[in-house]
C-alpha positions in Angstrom: 7.0 -22.1 -0.3 9.4 -19.7 1.4 8.7 -15.8 1.2 11.9 -15.5 -1.1 9.7 -17.1 -3.6 6.5 -15.3 -3.1 8.3 -11.9 -3.8 10.4 -13.6 -7.0 6.6 -14.5 -8.2 5.3 -10.6 -7.3 8.0 -9.2 -9.2 7.1 -12.0 -12.2 3.6 -10.5 -11.9 4.5 -7.0 -12.7 6.7 -7.5 -15.6 3.6 -9.8 -17.1 1.5 -6.4 -15.6 3.6 -4.1 -17.6 4.2 -6.3 -20.5 -0.1 -6.4 -21.1 -0.3 -3.0 -20.2 1.9 -1.8 -22.6 0.1 -3.7 -25.7 -3.0 -1.6 -25.4 -3.7 1.9 -26.6 -6.1 4.8 -25.6 -9.9 4.0 -25.6 -9.7 0.3 -25.3 -13.1 -0.6 -22.9 -12.0 -2.3 -20.2 -10.9 -5.6 -19.8 -12.9 -7.7 -17.5 -11.8 -11.8 -17.0 -13.4 -14.7 -14.8 -11.7 -17.8 -13.7 -14.5 -19.8 -12.0 -14.2 -23.9 -11.3 -11.0 -26.0 -10.7 -7.5 -24.6 -12.0 -4.7 -26.7 -11.6 -0.8 -24.5 -11.5 -0.2 -20.9 -10.6 -2.6 -18.1 -11.8 -1.0 -14.9 -12.8 -3.5 -12.4 -13.8 -4.1 -9.0 -14.8 -7.4 -6.9 -15.6 -9.4 -3.8 -15.0 -11.9 -6.6 -13.0 -11.2 -9.8 -12.1 -13.0 -12.1 -10.3 -11.5 -15.9 -9.4 -14.1 -18.6 -8.0 -13.0 -22.5 -7.9 -10.5 -24.2 -6.3 -6.7 -23.4 -7.1 -3.7 -26.1 -7.0 -1.0 -22.9 -7.0 -0.2 -20.1 -6.0 -2.4 -16.7 -6.5 -0.9 -13.4 -7.7 -3.4 -10.5 -10.0 -3.6 -7.2 -9.8 -7.2 -5.5 -10.5 -8.8 -2.3 -10.3 -11.5 -4.6 -8.7 -11.0 -8.1 -7.5 -12.6 -10.6 -5.8 -12.1 -14.4 -4.7 -14.2 -16.6 -3.3 -12.6 -20.2 -3.6 -10.1 -22.4 -1.6 -6.0 -21.7 -2.6 -3.6 -24.2 -1.7 -0.5 -21.9 -2.5 0.1 -18.4 -1.4 -2.3 -15.4 -2.7 -0.1 -11.6 -3.3 -3.1 -8.8 -5.0 -3.4 -5.7 -5.5 -5.4 -3.1 -6.7 -8.4 -0.9 -5.9 -11.3 -2.9 -4.9 -10.5 -6.2 -3.6 -12.6 -9.3 -1.9 -10.8 -11.9 -0.6 -13.0 -15.3 0.5 -12.9 -18.8 0.9 -9.5 -20.4 2.1 -5.4 -19.1 1.9 -3.2 -22.7 3.0 -0.2 -20.5 2.1 0.3 -16.6 3.0 -1.6 -13.7 2.0 -0.1 -10.1 1.0 -2.5 -7.7 0.2 -1.8 -3.5 -1.2 -5.0 -1.9 -2.2 -8.0 0.6 -1.7 -10.8 -1.2 0.0 -9.8 -4.5 1.0 -12.3 -6.8 2.9 -11.0 -10.4 3.9 -13.4 -12.8 5.3 -10.8 -15.8 4.3 -9.6 -18.3 6.5 -5.2 -18.2 6.3 -2.7 -20.9 7.4 0.5 -18.6 7.4 -0.6 -14.9 8.6 -1.0 -11.7 6.0 0.2 -9.4 5.1 -1.6 -6.1 4.7 -1.4 -2.7 3.4 -4.6 -0.5 2.5 -7.2 2.7 3.0 -9.8 1.6 5.1 -9.7 -2.6 5.6 -11.6 -5.0 7.0 -10.5 -8.9 8.4 -13.7 -10.4 10.0 -15.0 -14.3 10.0 -11.9 -15.7 9.3 -9.8 -18.0 11.5 -6.1 -17.2 10.9 -2.9 -19.3 11.7 -0.1 -17.0 11.4 1.2 -13.1 12.3 -0.6 -10.4 10.8 1.1 -7.2 9.7 -1.3 -4.8 8.6 -1.0 -1.1 7.9 -4.2 1.2 7.0 -6.3 4.2 7.0 -8.8 2.6 9.2 -7.9 -1.0 10.3 -11.2 -2.9 11.3 -10.6 -7.0 12.9 -13.7 -7.5 13.6 -16.4 -10.1 15.1 -15.4 -13.5 14.1 -11.7 -13.3 13.8 -9.7 -15.7 15.7 -5.9 -15.2 15.2 -3.6 -17.4 15.8 -0.5 -15.8 15.8 0.8 -11.9 16.4 -1.0 -9.1 15.7 1.0 -5.5 14.6 -1.7 -3.0 13.4 -1.0 0.8 12.4 -3.7 3.2 11.0 -5.9 6.3 11.1 -8.5 4.4 13.5 -7.8 0.8 14.9 -10.9 -1.4 15.7 -9.2 -4.4 17.3 -12.5 -7.1 18.7 -12.0 -10.8 18.1 -9.9 -13.9 20.1 -5.9 -13.3 19.8 -4.2 -15.8 20.7 -0.6 -14.1 21.2 0.4 -10.5 21.4 -0.9 -7.5 20.1 1.3 -4.3 19.0 -1.5 -1.4 18.0 -0.4 2.4 17.1 -2.9 4.3 16.1 -4.0 8.4 16.4 -7.5 6.6 18.1 -7.5 2.4 18.8 -10.2 0.6 20.4 -10.0 -2.7 21.2 -12.4 -6.1 22.3 -12.9 -9.6 22.4 -10.1 -12.0 24.1 -6.4 -11.4 24.0 -4.0 -14.2 25.6 -1.3 -12.4 25.0 0.3 -8.8 26.3 -0.8 -5.7 24.8 1.4 -2.8 23.8 -0.6 0.9 22.2 1.0 3.6 21.1 -2.6 6.0 20.5 -3.9 9.5 21.6 -7.3 7.9 22.8 -7.6 4.5 23.5 -10.8 2.4 24.4 -11.1 -1.2 25.8 -14.8 -2.0 25.3 -16.8 -4.3 27.8 -16.4 -7.2 29.1 -12.2 -7.1 27.1 -10.0 -9.6 28.1 -6.1 -9.2 28.7 -4.5 -12.3 30.0 -1.1 -10.7 29.4 -0.2 -7.1 30.8 -1.3 -4.2 29.2 1.2 -1.5 28.1 0.3 2.3 26.3 1.9 5.1 25.5 -0.5 7.9 25.2 -1.1 11.6 27.0 -4.6 10.8 28.6 -5.3 8.0 30.6 -7.0 4.9 28.7 -10.6 4.5 28.7 -11.1 1.2 30.2 -14.7 -0.2 31.0 -15.7 -1.0 34.0 -16.3 -5.3 33.1 -12.7 -5.2 31.3 -10.1 -8.2 33.1 -6.1 -7.6 32.8 -4.3 -10.4 34.1 -1.2 -8.8 34.7 0.6 -5.2 34.9 -1.2 -1.9 34.0 1.6 0.3 32.6 0.7 4.0 31.7 3.4 6.3 30.1 3.1 9.3 29.2 4.0 10.7 25.9 4.1 14.4 27.5 7.1 13.6 28.7 8.8 12.9 25.5 7.6 16.0 24.2 9.8 18.1 26.5 12.3 18.8 23.9 9.8 18.6 20.4 11.0 22.7 19.6 14.7 21.5 19.0 13.2 18.8 16.8 10.9 20.1 15.2 13.5 22.8 13.8 15.6 19.5 12.5 12.8 18.2 11.1 11.3 21.3 9.9 14.7 21.7 8.5 15.5 18.2 6.4 11.4 18.9 4.8 13.0 22.4 4.0 15.4 20.8 1.7 13.8 18.1 0.4 11.1 20.7 -0.7 13.5 22.5 -2.6 15.4 20.0 -4.6 11.9 18.4 -5.1 11.1 21.9 -7.2 14.4 22.4 -8.8 14.3 19.1 -10.2 10.9 19.6 -11.3 11.6 22.6 -13.1 15.2 20.4 -14.5 12.5 18.0 -15.5 10.2 19.9 -17.3 12.7 22.0 -19.3 14.4 18.9 -20.6 11.7 16.5 -21.4 8.8 18.7 -21.9 6.5 16.5 -22.9 6.8 14.1 -20.6 4.4 15.4 -17.8 1.6 15.7 -20.2 2.0 12.1 -21.6 2.0 10.4 -18.8 -1.2 12.4 -17.2 -2.9 11.0 -20.7 -1.8 7.7 -20.0 -2.8 7.7 -16.5 -6.1 8.8 -17.7 -6.8 6.1 -20.4 -5.2 3.3 -17.9 -6.0 4.5 -14.2 -6.1 1.1 -12.6 -2.8 -0.1 -14.4 -0.7 2.0 -14.0 -2.1 2.1 -10.2 -1.6 -2.0 -9.5 1.4 -1.7 -12.0 3.2 1.1 -9.6 2.1 -0.5 -6.0 3.8 -3.3 -7.2 7.2 -1.8 -8.4 7.1 -0.3 -4.8 6.7 -2.9 -2.6 9.0 -5.5 -4.7 11.8 -2.9 -5.2 12.8 -3.0 -1.8 12.8 -7.0 -1.9 14.6 -7.1 -5.2 17.5 -4.8 -3.8 17.5 -7.2 -1.1 18.1 -10.9 -2.8 20.5 -9.2 -5.5 23.0 -7.6 -2.6 22.4 -10.8 -0.3 24.7 -12.8 -3.6 28.2 -12.2 -3.2 27.5 -11.4 -7.7 25.1 -9.6 -7.1 26.0 -6.4 -4.7 26.9 -4.3 -8.0 23.6 -5.1 -9.9 21.8 -5.2 -6.2 23.2 -1.0 -5.6 22.9 -0.2 -9.2 19.2 -1.6 -9.3 18.2 0.7 -5.2 20.3 3.6 -7.7 17.1 3.4 -10.5 14.4 2.4 -7.9 15.0 6.3 -6.3 15.4 7.6 -9.6 11.9 6.5 -10.7 10.8 7.1 -7.8 11.6 10.8 -7.9 10.2 10.9 -11.4 7.1 9.1 -10.1 6.0 11.4 -7.6 6.7 14.6 -9.9 4.7 12.7 -12.2 2.3 12.2 -9.9 2.0 15.7 -8.7 1.6 17.0 -11.9 -1.1 14.7 -12.3 -3.4 16.0 -8.9 -2.1 19.8 -10.3 -3.4 19.5 -13.5 -7.2 18.4 -12.1 -7.0 21.1 -9.5 -6.2 23.3 -13.1 -8.7 21.5 -14.7 -11.5 22.0 -12.3 -10.6 25.6 -12.0 -10.8 25.9 -15.8 -6.7 27.1 -16.3 -5.6 23.8 -17.5 -2.6 24.5 -20.1 -0.7 21.5 -19.5 1.3 22.2 -23.2 3.3 25.6 -22.1 6.2 24.5 -19.3 4.9 27.2 -17.0 2.0 25.6 -16.7 3.4 22.8 -16.1 5.2 23.8 -13.3 2.3 25.3 -11.6 0.6 22.0 -11.7 3.4 20.0 -10.7 4.0 23.4 -7.5 -0.2 23.0 -6.8 0.2 18.8 -6.4 3.5 19.5 -4.4 1.7 22.0 -2.0 -1.8 19.3 -1.7 0.7 16.4 -0.9 2.6 18.2 1.7 -0.9 19.3 3.6 -1.6 15.9 3.3 1.8 14.2 4.8 0.8 16.1 8.2 -2.1 13.7 8.5 -0.6 10.9 10.9 -0.6 7.6 9.0 -3.2 8.3 6.4 -0.8 11.0 4.8 1.6 8.4 4.0 -0.7 6.2 2.6 -1.6 8.9 0.5 1.5 9.5 -0.2 2.4 5.9 -0.9 -0.8 5.7 -3.4 0.0 8.7 -5.4 3.3 7.9 -5.8 2.2 4.3 -6.8 0.2 6.3 -9.5 2.9 8.5 -10.9 5.3 6.1 -11.3 2.6 3.3 -13.0 1.3 6.2 -15.4 5.7 6.5 -16.0 6.3 3.3 -16.7 3.2 2.5 -18.9 4.0 5.6 -21.2 7.3 4.6 -22.0 6.4 0.7 -22.8 3.1 2.5 -25.1 6.2 5.1 -26.4 8.3 2.5 -26.8 5.7 0.6 -28.7 4.7 3.1 -31.0 8.9 3.4 -31.8 8.8 -0.4 -33.1 5.2 0.0 -35.5 7.2 3.3 -37.3 10.0 0.8 -38.0 8.0 -1.8 -39.3 6.0 0.9 -41.1 
């Protein structure tokens, strides 16, 4: 199955997740779904807890707070959630987005992973790996027959890699056997004892790499000191700071308009999030990841250009409103801990929003991890907003029937 079909099916999964979530009221118990035995055809699942075991003769698309997969899957796998554990074998490609990700599954067509704490080990991967996370660990027992592109706050690589490595992170540790070239961008880089690199080592860092005595490098070692790039940092910081300040002012003004135009929206979305945290996060993550893909698919068609451009505008608007919802939830949580929560008044709502924006501004200063947290928080807000819209629509339908 090609990549376009994979992402189209992911979009379908979003719709299913939204519909199921919209049909559930407040106070419902956590939904638990277990699929065992031989399963024929594609699987589309969404629940608070999911467990999939047995052979699957098709694709698996799932969204869950806690997901465990231990089976052989003939097609593609695209999953999102809080805690994800994937074992067995995936004959297609593997696409994963989540908080804590643990993968020991063999794959035949590579993987794309975005997560907080990511572990991939004791697996055979045919195809390329693209991986972004707060803490990334490609550990022992891993055999990758493809290129690896990894970025994170902390990145640890230790396995057998048949082709090139491209790594970026705050702290990078590399071990094992690399049969291609290695390119690293990091403040702190260390090569573990026994590491072998058949190709060249190229690294960008403010300090010289830490290489153990028993490391073997087949070709050249190229060191590019990043301090040379920092000569014009004052001008760059000024431009970046001015841009950031403009965006911050724009967000504050948009927040004020949101609170005064729709004063009941933010508290309602917060209530929806508190009732359905897992579903809100899953729905938001899936929409954020699939939105750009759907836009490209629409624009690539001649008849779909106007529709694609329109979808991009809606997508950006949803993202902005979702961010306001997210920072409100974050700020409201802080106010609740301080015993100052009064989300019914406009001023208290704005205070919660400003506190949330301040917290997110600080978090964004953290390299790599800050971007990941921003993604999760924004997904939380977008998902809560969509669930509230569906809940409101359902309430209107019930009133009309009555």
